[in-house]
N, C-alpha and C positions, 0 to 999 in steps of 0.2 A: 567430586563432579567439577568439571571445568567451568569457567565463567560463562562461556557461551551457552552451555546447557542449563546452568542455573538461571540465567536470564529467561530462557525459553520456558523453563519449569515455572518460574514466577508468573509469566504471561498466561500460561495454561491454567494455573491455580486461581488467577483472577477471573477466568472464564468459568471454570468448574473445579470444585474441590477434589483433589486427586491424591491418593497415597503414593508413596515412593515406588512400590512394586508395580503399580499400574503405569506410572510414568516410565519406569525402566523398560516396559514393553516396546516403547517407541525407539529406544536408543539404536537398535540395529538398523532402523529404517531412515535415520536422520543423516544427512550429509552436510558438511561445511563446504560452502561455495564462496569463492572470492571473485568479485566482478570489478573490473577496472572502470574508472570514470569514462562514460561515453559508450560502453558496451551494453548490449541488450540482455536482459534476463528472459524476457518473452518477446517474440517477434510476431508482429501482425501478419496474418496469412497462414500461420502454423497453429496446430492444435497445442493448447497449453496442458502440459502433463504434470505441473508442479506448483507448489505453494512455498513461499519463502517467509521465514521469520527474520526480521532485520536485526542483526546484532550491532552493526555499526554501518554508517553510511546513509545514503539518501537515494531513493528511486523516484522516478516520475512515471505515471501511467498516461499514455497519450494515444491518439489515433491521428492518421494523416487525412487532411481534407484539402484538396487542391494543392497538394505539395507542402502544406503547412502543418506543423505540430499543433494539435488542439489538446491541451493538457487537462486531464480530468481529476488527477489525484497526485499528491506527494506523500510518500511513505518513508518515515524516518525510523530511527531506532525503536525497538520494542513494539513494532506493529507488523502486520502481515501484508503480503502483496501477492497478487495473482491476477490472471485474467479469469475472473470467477465464472462468467458465463461459459467460456470455452472449457475451463477445467471441469465444471459440473456436467455439461452436456457433451463434452468431448467433440466439440465442433471447432472450426477454424476461428482463431482469435481475431476480433475486430480492432484490437489495440496492441500496442507494444509497451514494454516496461524497460526503461533505460536507467542505468546508474548515473546520477548527477555527481556523485563522489565515488571514490574507491569504496566498495561495500563488502561486508562480510555477512553471509546469510546462512541460516540453517534451513535446508531444503528437504521437503518430503514429496515423493512422487504420488500421483493419483493411485497407482496400484498398491503402494505401501500403505497409504492412508486407508484404502478399502480393506486391506488385511488387518490393520489396527482396529477398524470398526468391528471386524469379526472377532477379534481377540478379547475385546472388553467394551461393555456398553458405555463406560465413561468416555471413551474416545469418540463414540457416536455423539455424546453430549457436546464434546468439544467442537465437532463438526457443525452441529446445530447452532451453537453459540457464535461460531465464526460467521456463519451465514446470516444470522440475526444481526450481528454487528455491521456486516457489509450492507444489509438492507437499510438499516438506520442511517448509515453514512450516505448511501445513495439518495435516500428520501430527503435528507437535510440538504444535500447538494442540489437536487432538483428544485427544492423550495427556494434556496438562495438564488439560483440562476433565474428562476421565474419571477421572483417578486422583489428582490433587493436591488437598490441602485448600485452603481459601480462603487461609490463611496462606502455604502453599507457593506458591500462584499469585502472591500479592502480592510475596513475596520474589524469585521468578523475574523478575517484571516490573521490580523495582528493579535486579536484577543485569543483565538483558539489555537493558532499554530505560529507563535511569534518567531520560532527558530527558522521558519520557512523564509521570512523576510531577509534574514542575514545570509542564508545558504543557497538561495535559488536565484538565478539570473533574472533581471527585470522582465525580459521578453517572455520567459516561462511563466512568471507570475501574471503578467498581462493576459496571456493566453488562457490561463486557469480561470481568471476572473471574467473572461469574455470581453475584454476591452483592448484598445490599441495601446501600444507602448507609450505614445504621446499622452493619451488620456490618463494612464496610470501615473505618469510623471506629474501631470497637473494635480491629480488627487493627492499624491505624496507631498507636493509642495503646499497644498492647502492644509494638510494635517500638521505639517511642521510649523506653519504660521500660527496655528491655534494654540 
C-alpha cells in the first residue's frame, strides 16, 4: 500500500476500527488529485460532489461577503475538507475551498461514497463519524466566535493549530478570527512582549 493510502487508512481507523478487506472496498473509488496553490477544490455557487482527505498541503474554506474572503476553516494534512452542507443536501455551495499551498488529496465522490455505504456498514459508520467530527468543529467555532475576545481567539489558534500561524498569510488569519489585519498585528505584538 502506498503512503497516501496508508495515511488515509490510519485516519479511517482512528474514526472506526476497520479490517483490511473492508478498507480495500474503497480503493476503486478513491482518486488522487493534485491542486496548485491558489486553485479551488470547491467553488461557491456550484454543487459540491466530493470530499477530500489531505495528504499534503493546506486548504482554506471561505465565503465571499462584499467581495472579501471570510475564512471559516483551515484544513491541513490528515484532515478532511468539503462543503458539507452542499455535499450532504446536494445544494449549491455557499463556500469555496482554495489551496493555500500545492496540495495532494485523496478524493471520493458523493456517488462513490453512497456505493461504499451500500457495500459495508463500516463505511456508513465512517460517514457518521465524519459528520459528528464536523458538527463538533462547527460548534466549537461558533462558541469561539460568539464568546471569545480577539486575543483569546488568537491564543486558541496558537494552542490548537500552531502550524497555521507559520503557513497562512496574516490577512487570512485575521479574517478567520473576525478581526482586521491591524488588530491582529497589535495582538501579535502584545503576545511577543509577554
